[in-house]
N, CA, C and O atoms as a GROMACS GRO file, in nm:
protein
  464
    1MET      N    1  -1.328   6.282 -16.520
    1MET     CA    2  -1.384   6.204 -16.649
    1MET      C    3  -1.294   6.144 -16.644
    1MET      O    4  -1.208   6.207 -16.704
    2GLU      N    5  -1.241   6.022 -16.597
    2GLU     CA    6  -1.195   5.916 -16.604
    2GLU      C    7  -1.275   5.837 -16.637
    2GLU      O    8  -1.315   5.774 -16.734
    3ARG      N    9  -1.305   5.867 -16.456
    3ARG     CA   10  -1.491   5.760 -16.505
    3ARG      C   11  -1.554   5.750 -16.512
    3ARG      O   12  -1.586   5.648 -16.452
    4GLN      N   13  -1.664   5.813 -16.578
    4GLN     CA   14  -1.733   5.852 -16.658
    4GLN      C   15  -1.675   5.714 -16.761
    4GLN      O   16  -1.714   5.598 -16.746
    5ARG      N   17  -1.556   5.767 -16.887
    5ARG     CA   18  -1.570   5.669 -16.876
    5ARG      C   19  -1.577   5.522 -16.924
    5ARG      O   20  -1.592   5.447 -17.020
    6HIS      N   21  -1.556   5.534 -16.796
    6HIS     CA   22  -1.596   5.375 -16.731
    6HIS      C   23  -1.718   5.333 -16.718
    6HIS      O   24  -1.745   5.215 -16.697
    7ASN      N   25  -1.809   5.432 -16.731
    7ASN     CA   26  -1.901   5.447 -16.612
    7ASN      C   27  -1.911   5.406 -16.433
    7ASN      O   28  -1.980   5.332 -16.362
    8LYS      N   29  -1.788   5.511 -16.414
    8LYS     CA   30  -1.829   5.410 -16.294
    8LYS      C   31  -1.987   5.475 -16.196
    8LYS      O   32  -2.078   5.545 -16.242
    9ASN      N   33  -1.975   5.431 -16.083
    9ASN     CA   34  -2.132   5.512 -16.026
    9ASN      C   35  -2.045   5.678 -16.008
    9ASN      O   36  -2.112   5.743 -16.089
   10ALA      N   37  -1.961   5.757 -15.963
   10ALA     CA   38  -1.957   5.943 -15.957
   10ALA      C   39  -1.868   5.954 -16.049
   10ALA      O   40  -1.748   5.927 -16.055
   11GLY      N   41  -1.908   5.978 -16.088
   11GLY     CA   42  -1.841   6.103 -16.286
   11GLY      C   43  -1.823   6.247 -16.210
   11GLY      O   44  -1.829   6.270 -16.089
   12ALA      N   45  -1.798   6.341 -16.323
   12ALA     CA   46  -1.754   6.419 -16.264
   12ALA      C   47  -1.843   6.565 -16.224
   12ALA      O   48  -1.823   6.682 -16.192
   13ARG      N   49  -1.950   6.472 -16.248
   13ARG     CA   50  -2.098   6.595 -16.200
   13ARG      C   51  -2.070   6.571 -16.075
   13ARG      O   52  -1.983   6.640 -16.021
   14THR      N   53  -2.124   6.488 -16.014
   14THR     CA   54  -2.118   6.428 -15.869
   14THR      C   55  -1.988   6.462 -15.862
   14THR      O   56  -2.003   6.535 -15.764
   15HIS      N   57  -1.935   6.466 -15.873
   15HIS     CA   58  -1.782   6.502 -15.795
   15HIS      C   59  -1.735   6.678 -15.791
   15HIS      O   60  -1.652   6.736 -15.720
   16LEU      N   61  -1.795   6.713 -15.862
   16LEU     CA   62  -1.832   6.876 -15.856
   16LEU      C   63  -1.945   6.923 -15.770
   16LEU      O   64  -1.930   7.011 -15.686
   17THR      N   65  -2.097   6.843 -15.800
   17THR     CA   66  -2.121   6.885 -15.717
   17THR      C   67  -2.134   6.912 -15.513
   17THR      O   68  -2.167   6.970 -15.410
   18ILE      N   69  -2.084   6.825 -15.581
   18ILE     CA   70  -2.012   6.747 -15.376
   18ILE      C   71  -1.848   6.854 -15.303
   18ILE      O   72  -1.808   6.865 -15.187
   19SER      N   73  -1.789   6.918 -15.448
   19SER     CA   74  -1.698   6.999 -15.359
   19SER      C   75  -1.741   7.137 -15.313
   19SER      O   76  -1.709   7.205 -15.216
   20LEU      N   77  -1.864   7.165 -15.462
   20LEU     CA   78  -1.907   7.220 -15.425
   20LEU      C   79  -1.939   7.284 -15.312
   20LEU      O   80  -1.912   7.390 -15.255
   21SER      N   81  -2.023   7.162 -15.294
   21SER     CA   82  -2.109   7.199 -15.135
   21SER      C   83  -2.067   7.165 -15.008
   21SER      O   84  -2.119   7.170 -14.896
   22ALA      N   85  -1.968   7.131 -15.049
   22ALA     CA   86  -1.828   7.150 -14.917
   22ALA      C   87  -1.814   7.250 -14.871
   22ALA      O   88  -1.823   7.284 -14.753
   23THR      N   89  -1.768   7.361 -15.040
   23THR     CA   90  -1.699   7.495 -15.008
   23THR      C   91  -1.781   7.551 -14.949
   23THR      O   92  -1.760   7.576 -14.831
   24ALA      N   93  -1.918   7.595 -15.017
   24ALA     CA   94  -2.010   7.664 -14.958
   24ALA      C   95  -2.062   7.610 -14.853
   24ALA      O   96  -2.158   7.678 -14.815
   25LEU      N   97  -2.041   7.507 -14.779
   25LEU     CA   98  -2.040   7.482 -14.711
   25LEU      C   99  -1.980   7.498 -14.573
   25LEU      O  100  -2.044   7.480 -14.470
   26MET      N  101  -1.872   7.527 -14.578
   26MET     CA  102  -1.775   7.564 -14.518
   26MET      C  103  -1.717   7.744 -14.505
   26MET      O  104  -1.660   7.790 -14.406
   27ILE      N  105  -1.743   7.806 -14.607
   27ILE     CA  106  -1.741   7.945 -14.631
   27ILE      C  107  -1.869   7.989 -14.525
   27ILE      O  108  -1.855   8.083 -14.446
   28LEU      N  109  -1.945   7.941 -14.531
   28LEU     CA  110  -2.130   7.933 -14.471
   28LEU      C  111  -2.046   7.946 -14.368
   28LEU      O  112  -1.980   8.046 -14.342
   29ALA      N  113  -2.050   7.809 -14.288
   29ALA     CA  114  -1.974   7.840 -14.137
   29ALA      C  115  -1.869   7.864 -14.069
   29ALA      O  116  -1.856   7.816 -13.957
   30ILE      N  117  -1.791   7.931 -14.116
   30ILE     CA  118  -1.680   8.098 -14.106
   30ILE      C  119  -1.817   8.221 -14.150
   30ILE      O  120  -1.901   8.252 -14.066
   31GLU      N  121  -1.817   8.263 -14.255
   31GLU     CA  122  -1.911   8.358 -14.168
   31GLU      C  123  -1.989   8.430 -14.126
   31GLU      O  124  -1.996   8.552 -14.118
   32CYS      N  125  -2.128   8.245 -14.061
   32CYS     CA  126  -2.201   8.251 -13.978
   32CYS      C  127  -2.086   8.264 -13.834
   32CYS      O  128  -2.131   8.329 -13.740
   33PHE      N  129  -1.981   8.221 -13.820
   33PHE     CA  130  -1.959   8.214 -13.640
   33PHE      C  131  -1.856   8.382 -13.684
   33PHE      O  132  -1.810   8.439 -13.585
   34ASN      N  133  -1.830   8.441 -13.805
   34ASN     CA  134  -1.782   8.557 -13.757
   34ASN      C  135  -1.919   8.737 -13.786
   34ASN      O  136  -1.894   8.856 -13.807
   35GLU      N  137  -2.069   8.649 -13.769
   35GLU     CA  138  -2.120   8.710 -13.724
   35GLU      C  139  -2.189   8.741 -13.689
   35GLU      O  140  -2.271   8.830 -13.715
   36THR      N  141  -2.159   8.598 -13.538
   36THR     CA  142  -2.233   8.624 -13.457
   36THR      C  143  -2.091   8.549 -13.286
   36THR      O  144  -2.064   8.556 -13.166
   37ASN      N  145  -2.060   8.492 -13.408
   37ASN     CA  146  -1.966   8.467 -13.263
   37ASN      C  147  -1.912   8.352 -13.213
   37ASN      O  148  -1.812   8.315 -13.151
   38ALA      N  149  -2.042   8.294 -13.274
   38ALA     CA  150  -2.084   8.219 -13.219
   38ALA      C  151  -2.061   8.049 -13.229
   38ALA      O  152  -1.939   8.056 -13.236
   39GLY      N  153  -2.082   7.938 -13.233
   39GLY     CA  154  -2.052   7.740 -13.286
   39GLY      C  155  -1.862   7.757 -13.254
   39GLY      O  156  -1.793   7.850 -13.212
   40ASP      N  157  -1.829   7.594 -13.305
   40ASP     CA  158  -1.741   7.609 -13.392
   40ASP      C  159  -1.757   7.581 -13.568
   40ASP      O  160  -1.846   7.516 -13.623
   41ILE      N  161  -1.688   7.624 -13.606
   41ILE     CA  162  -1.635   7.635 -13.779
   41ILE      C  163  -1.627   7.499 -13.796
   41ILE      O  164  -1.707   7.448 -13.874
   42THR      N  165  -1.479   7.368 -13.686
   42THR     CA  166  -1.494   7.248 -13.730
   42THR      C  167  -1.602   7.137 -13.688
   42THR      O  168  -1.582   7.022 -13.726
   43ARG      N  169  -1.720   7.170 -13.607
   43ARG     CA  170  -1.787   7.119 -13.592
   43ARG      C  171  -1.949   7.087 -13.755
   43ARG      O  172  -2.041   7.009 -13.782
   44ILE      N  173  -1.899   7.180 -13.794
   44ILE     CA  174  -1.957   7.159 -14.024
   44ILE      C  175  -1.830   7.091 -14.028
   44ILE      O  176  -1.855   6.972 -14.050
   45ALA      N  177  -1.685   7.113 -14.017
   45ALA     CA  178  -1.606   6.994 -14.165
   45ALA      C  179  -1.674   6.889 -14.106
   45ALA      O  180  -1.767   6.836 -14.166
   46ALA      N  181  -1.635   6.843 -13.978
   46ALA     CA  182  -1.709   6.792 -13.940
   46ALA      C  183  -1.811   6.674 -14.026
   46ALA      O  184  -1.777   6.571 -14.084
   47ALA      N  185  -1.896   6.713 -14.013
   47ALA     CA  186  -2.059   6.679 -14.027
   47ALA      C  187  -1.998   6.624 -14.110
   47ALA      O  188  -1.966   6.506 -14.094
   48ALA      N  189  -1.945   6.729 -14.287
   48ALA     CA  190  -1.925   6.724 -14.375
   48ALA      C  191  -1.919   6.606 -14.401
   48ALA      O  192  -2.008   6.542 -14.458
   49ILE      N  193  -1.761   6.542 -14.345
   49ILE     CA  194  -1.650   6.470 -14.414
   49ILE      C  195  -1.760   6.336 -14.311
   49ILE      O  196  -1.766   6.231 -14.376
   50GLN      N  197  -1.814   6.330 -14.216
   50GLN     CA  198  -1.951   6.228 -14.124
   50GLN      C  199  -2.001   6.189 -14.264
   50GLN      O  200  -1.951   6.105 -14.339
   51GLY      N  201  -2.155   6.298 -14.293
   51GLY     CA  202  -2.239   6.232 -14.450
   51GLY      C  203  -2.176   6.220 -14.511
   51GLY      O  204  -2.173   6.098 -14.528
   52MET      N  205  -2.058   6.294 -14.612
   52MET     CA  206  -1.984   6.181 -14.692
   52MET      C  207  -1.933   6.045 -14.679
   52MET      O  208  -1.911   5.994 -14.790
   53GLY      N  209  -1.912   5.984 -14.600
   53GLY     CA  210  -1.852   5.879 -14.525
   53GLY      C  211  -2.031   5.810 -14.515
   53GLY      O  212  -2.066   5.692 -14.501
   54PHE      N  213  -2.097   5.908 -14.526
   54PHE     CA  214  -2.290   5.735 -14.494
   54PHE      C  215  -2.241   5.748 -14.640
   54PHE      O  216  -2.157   5.661 -14.663
   55LEU      N  217  -2.264   5.824 -14.741
   55LEU     CA  218  -2.338   5.855 -14.908
   55LEU      C  219  -2.215   5.736 -14.959
   55LEU      O  220  -2.234   5.652 -15.047
   56GLY      N  221  -2.054   5.760 -14.861
   56GLY     CA  222  -2.021   5.623 -14.936
   56GLY      C  223  -2.054   5.488 -14.851
   56GLY      O  224  -2.095   5.379 -14.892
   57ALA      N  225  -2.043   5.502 -14.807
   57ALA     CA  226  -2.081   5.343 -14.738
   57ALA      C  227  -2.203   5.258 -14.823
   57ALA      O  228  -2.230   5.138 -14.829
   58GLY      N  229  -2.278   5.412 -14.901
   58GLY     CA  230  -2.398   5.304 -14.982
   58GLY      C  231  -2.337   5.304 -15.133
   58GLY      O  232  -2.423   5.271 -15.214
   59VAL      N  233  -2.209   5.334 -15.192
   59VAL     CA  234  -2.181   5.332 -15.286
   59VAL      C  235  -2.111   5.191 -15.251
   59VAL      O  236  -2.164   5.099 -15.313
   60ILE      N  237  -2.032   5.162 -15.188
   60ILE     CA  238  -1.970   5.026 -15.186
   60ILE      C  239  -2.074   4.947 -15.208
   60ILE      O  240  -2.181   4.999 -15.176
   61LEU      N  241  -2.084   4.818 -15.260
   61LEU     CA  242  -2.128   4.670 -15.357
   61LEU      C  243  -2.036   4.514 -15.359
   61LEU      O  244  -1.929   4.477 -15.407
   62HIS      N  245  -2.155   4.446 -15.269
   62HIS     CA  246  -2.095   4.333 -15.243
   62HIS      C  247  -2.183   4.217 -15.316
   62HIS      O  248  -2.290   4.157 -15.315
   63ASN      N  249  -2.014   4.237 -15.399
   63ASN     CA  250  -2.112   4.084 -15.519
   63ASN      C  251  -2.060   3.970 -15.426
   63ASN      O  252  -1.975   3.968 -15.338
   64VAL      N  253  -2.174   3.837 -15.502
   64VAL     CA  254  -2.123   3.766 -15.485
   64VAL      C  255  -2.168   3.647 -15.606
   64VAL      O  256  -2.282   3.608 -15.632
   65LYS      N  257  -2.059   3.611 -15.660
   65LYS     CA  258  -2.100   3.592 -15.826
   65LYS      C  259  -2.000   3.447 -15.836
   65LYS      O  260  -1.889   3.476 -15.791
   66ASP      N  261  -2.006   3.279 -15.885
   66ASP     CA  262  -1.937   3.188 -15.855
   66ASP      C  263  -1.916   3.127 -15.736
   66ASP      O  264  -1.890   3.008 -15.745
   67ASP      N  265  -1.920   3.169 -15.638
   67ASP     CA  266  -1.838   3.140 -15.493
   67ASP      C  267  -1.716   3.271 -15.455
   67ASP      O  268  -1.625   3.246 -15.375
   68GLN      N  269  -1.727   3.405 -15.518
   68GLN     CA  270  -1.675   3.463 -15.452
   68GLN      C  271  -1.745   3.596 -15.437
   68GLN      O  272  -1.858   3.631 -15.472
   69VAL      N  273  -1.586   3.700 -15.335
   69VAL     CA  274  -1.695   3.806 -15.321
   69VAL      C  275  -1.574   3.849 -15.427
   69VAL      O  276  -1.457   3.827 -15.457
   70ARG      N  277  -1.702   3.936 -15.462
   70ARG     CA  278  -1.638   4.063 -15.487
   70ARG      C  279  -1.681   4.169 -15.461
   70ARG      O  280  -1.793   4.188 -15.508
   71VAL      N  281  -1.611   4.308 -15.364
   71VAL     CA  282  -1.628   4.460 -15.352
   71VAL      C  283  -1.660   4.568 -15.435
   71VAL      O  284  -1.565   4.643 -15.414
   72GLU      N  285  -1.705   4.602 -15.484
   72GLU     CA  286  -1.696   4.682 -15.544
   72GLU      C  287  -1.742   4.893 -15.487
   72GLU      O  288  -1.812   4.943 -15.398
   73GLY      N  289  -1.657   4.947 -15.596
   73GLY     CA  290  -1.682   5.068 -15.447
   73GLY      C  291  -1.575   5.174 -15.366
   73GLY      O  292  -1.555   5.294 -15.345
   74ILE      N  293  -1.517   5.030 -15.333
   74ILE     CA  294  -1.404   5.155 -15.250
   74ILE      C  295  -1.324   5.290 -15.302
   74ILE      O  296  -1.277   5.377 -15.229
   75THR      N  297  -1.322   5.287 -15.443
   75THR     CA  298  -1.254   5.355 -15.512
   75THR      C  299  -1.371   5.468 -15.478
   75THR      O  300  -1.377   5.542 -15.379
   76THR      N  301  -1.452   5.458 -15.580
   76THR     CA  302  -1.551   5.533 -15.551
   76THR      C  303  -1.613   5.648 -15.402
   76THR      O  304  -1.644   5.758 -15.358
   77ALA      N  305  -1.602   5.562 -15.391
   77ALA     CA  306  -1.616   5.652 -15.204
   77ALA      C  307  -1.549   5.642 -15.190
   77ALA      O  308  -1.538   5.536 -15.127
   78ALA      N  309  -1.398   5.720 -15.216
   78ALA     CA  310  -1.286   5.717 -15.153
   78ALA      C  311  -1.258   5.834 -15.257
   78ALA      O  312  -1.212   5.936 -15.205
   79ILE      N  313  -1.271   5.836 -15.350
   79ILE     CA  314  -1.251   5.977 -15.363
   79ILE      C  315  -1.401   6.100 -15.374
   79ILE      O  316  -1.396   6.219 -15.407
   80MET      N  317  -1.481   6.048 -15.349
   80MET     CA  318  -1.611   6.174 -15.278
   80MET      C  319  -1.551   6.231 -15.218
   80MET      O  320  -1.510   6.346 -15.231
   81TRP      N  321  -1.523   6.082 -15.063
   81TRP     CA  322  -1.479   6.128 -14.952
   81TRP      C  323  -1.363   6.224 -15.025
   81TRP      O  324  -1.407   6.333 -15.063
   82ALA      N  325  -1.253   6.206 -15.045
   82ALA     CA  326  -1.135   6.344 -15.114
   82ALA      C  327  -1.210   6.441 -15.123
   82ALA      O  328  -1.206   6.521 -15.029
   83THR      N  329  -1.316   6.473 -15.252
   83THR     CA  330  -1.398   6.519 -15.295
   83THR      C  331  -1.390   6.683 -15.168
   83THR      O  332  -1.344   6.797 -15.171
   84THR      N  333  -1.457   6.602 -15.084
   84THR     CA  334  -1.522   6.704 -14.981
   84THR      C  335  -1.424   6.736 -14.881
   84THR      O  336  -1.463   6.782 -14.774
   85VAL      N  337  -1.288   6.716 -14.905
   85VAL     CA  338  -1.202   6.699 -14.822
   85VAL      C  339  -1.111   6.854 -14.907
   85VAL      O  340  -1.040   6.928 -14.838
   86VAL      N  341  -1.130   6.876 -15.045
   86VAL     CA  342  -1.056   6.944 -15.080
   86VAL      C  343  -1.170   7.084 -15.118
   86VAL      O  344  -1.136   7.195 -15.158
   87GLY      N  345  -1.297   7.039 -15.093
   87GLY     CA  346  -1.436   7.149 -15.056
   87GLY      C  347  -1.382   7.233 -14.987
   87GLY      O  348  -1.350   7.352 -14.987
   88LEU      N  349  -1.378   7.111 -14.908
   88LEU     CA  350  -1.376   7.169 -14.724
   88LEU      C  351  -1.217   7.299 -14.641
   88LEU      O  352  -1.198   7.375 -14.546
   89CYS      N  353  -1.138   7.237 -14.781
   89CYS     CA  354  -1.074   7.333 -14.785
   89CYS      C  355  -1.045   7.458 -14.910
   89CYS      O  356  -0.962   7.544 -14.880
   90ILE      N  357  -1.116   7.468 -15.056
   90ILE     CA  358  -1.147   7.564 -15.111
   90ILE      C  359  -1.205   7.619 -14.951
   90ILE      O  360  -1.130   7.686 -14.880
   91GLY      N  361  -1.334   7.586 -14.909
   91GLY     CA  362  -1.370   7.741 -14.888
   91GLY      C  363  -1.320   7.738 -14.742
   91GLY      O  364  -1.386   7.810 -14.668
   92PHE      N  365  -1.264   7.702 -14.710
   92PHE     CA  366  -1.202   7.768 -14.537
   92PHE      C  367  -1.059   7.861 -14.619
   92PHE      O  368  -0.985   7.926 -14.544
   93GLY      N  369  -1.030   7.860 -14.768
   93GLY     CA  370  -0.951   8.000 -14.829
   93GLY      C  371  -0.787   7.887 -14.822
   93GLY      O  372  -0.673   7.932 -14.825
   94LYS      N  373  -0.827   7.736 -14.813
   94LYS     CA  374  -0.640   7.745 -14.832
   94LYS      C  375  -0.652   7.638 -14.925
   94LYS      O  376  -0.668   7.519 -14.898
   95PHE      N  377  -0.641   7.707 -15.070
   95PHE     CA  378  -0.606   7.658 -15.184
   95PHE      C  379  -0.501   7.616 -15.240
   95PHE      O  380  -0.521   7.565 -15.351
   96PHE      N  381  -0.373   7.619 -15.197
   96PHE     CA  382  -0.276   7.550 -15.206
   96PHE      C  383  -0.349   7.412 -15.157
   96PHE      O  384  -0.369   7.314 -15.228
   97ILE      N  385  -0.377   7.424 -15.046
   97ILE     CA  386  -0.412   7.287 -15.017
   97ILE      C  387  -0.493   7.160 -15.084
   97ILE      O  388  -0.461   7.041 -15.090
   98GLY      N  389  -0.610   7.230 -15.132
   98GLY     CA  390  -0.671   7.171 -15.216
   98GLY      C  391  -0.671   7.184 -15.320
   98GLY      O  392  -0.779   7.159 -15.373
   99ILE      N  393  -0.561   7.228 -15.410
   99ILE     CA  394  -0.504   7.180 -15.579
   99ILE      C  395  -0.464   7.114 -15.540
   99ILE      O  396  -0.489   7.005 -15.593
  100LEU      N  397  -0.368   7.111 -15.416
  100LEU     CA  398  -0.286   6.964 -15.453
  100LEU      C  399  -0.293   6.854 -15.426
  100LEU      O  400  -0.225   6.760 -15.468
  101LEU      N  401  -0.445   6.856 -15.289
  101LEU     CA  402  -0.510   6.731 -15.334
  101LEU      C  403  -0.609   6.655 -15.440
  101LEU      O  404  -0.660   6.548 -15.470
  102THR      N  405  -0.596   6.792 -15.472
  102THR     CA  406  -0.674   6.737 -15.680
  102THR      C  407  -0.667   6.696 -15.718
  102THR      O  408  -0.745   6.613 -15.767
  103ILE      N  409  -0.465   6.740 -15.744
  103ILE     CA  410  -0.320   6.658 -15.806
  103ILE      C  411  -0.332   6.546 -15.772
  103ILE      O  412  -0.336   6.448 -15.847
  104GLY      N  413  -0.341   6.547 -15.635
  104GLY     CA  414  -0.253   6.401 -15.590
  104GLY      C  415  -0.412   6.289 -15.698
  104GLY      O  416  -0.409   6.211 -15.793
  105MET      N  417  -0.537   6.353 -15.599
  105MET     CA  418  -0.662   6.240 -15.696
  105MET      C  419  -0.649   6.185 -15.833
  105MET      O  420  -0.672   6.070 -15.871
  106LEU      N  421  -0.601   6.311 -15.913
  106LEU     CA  422  -0.649   6.305 -16.111
  106LEU      C  423  -0.549   6.178 -16.143
  106LEU      O  424  -0.576   6.084 -16.218
  107ILE      N  425  -0.365   6.204 -16.030
  107ILE     CA  426  -0.241   6.077 -16.023
  107ILE      C  427  -0.371   5.960 -15.999
  107ILE      O  428  -0.432   5.892 -16.082
  108ILE      N  429  -0.380   5.966 -15.877
  108ILE     CA  430  -0.443   5.847 -15.837
  108ILE      C  431  -0.521   5.783 -15.909
  108ILE      O  432  -0.493   5.669 -15.948
  109SER      N  433  -0.640   5.849 -15.941
  109SER     CA  434  -0.737   5.770 -16.057
  109SER      C  435  -0.723   5.766 -16.167
  109SER      O  436  -0.826   5.746 -16.232
  110ASN      N  437  -0.607   5.781 -16.234
  110ASN     CA  438  -0.504   5.764 -16.374
  110ASN      C  439  -0.436   5.618 -16.307
  110ASN      O  440  -0.501   5.520 -16.343
  111ILE      N  441  -0.370   5.600 -16.257
  111ILE     CA  442  -0.314   5.417 -16.224
  111ILE      C  443  -0.400   5.363 -16.287
  111ILE      O  444  -0.520   5.387 -16.282
  112ASP      N  445  -0.345   5.287 -16.353
  112ASP     CA  446  -0.432   5.162 -16.427
  112ASP      C  447  -0.380   5.037 -16.256
  112ASP      O  448  -0.289   5.025 -16.174
  113THR      N  449  -0.529   4.966 -16.294
  113THR     CA  450  -0.438   4.896 -16.180
  113THR      C  451  -0.474   4.725 -16.194
  113THR      O  452  -0.420   4.635 -16.130
  114ARG      N  453  -0.611   4.705 -16.326
  114ARG     CA  454  -0.616   4.583 -16.411
  114ARG      C  455  -0.550   4.541 -16.400
  114ARG      O  456  -0.437   4.589 -16.397
  115LYS      N  457  -0.588   4.385 -16.383
  115LYS     CA  458  -0.496   4.311 -16.443
  115LYS      C  459  -0.497   4.292 -16.668
  115LYS      O  460  -0.589   4.325 -16.744
  116LYS      N  461  -0.357   4.229 -16.704
  116LYS     CA  462  -0.374   4.224 -16.821
  116LYS      C  463  -0.389   4.169 -16.838
  116LYS      O  464  -0.411   4.146 -16.957
   0.00000   0.00000   0.00000
């Protein structure tokens, strides 16, 4: 919600979509493994993390203005990556870790680091 108020790239809907998708992906991996007893569920988690890293890289922008380079979007990319981890935790049944990570993300995202 804080990101939407400040018109940041990824708002609440984006983060909910990421988390729900990662949760569904992990549950699907576990169910498929239980039914077929083939494969490795950790590969699915690794692929989700790598995919989000790729998407996060697209969020990071480099701007040059007045001979100064500004990099924007690193926080957005990091939060998107962490949101994927929350979804994977919930999908794997590690609710406490997912909730703890969510609380930590909310605290961190509300820290104002801008110079006044």
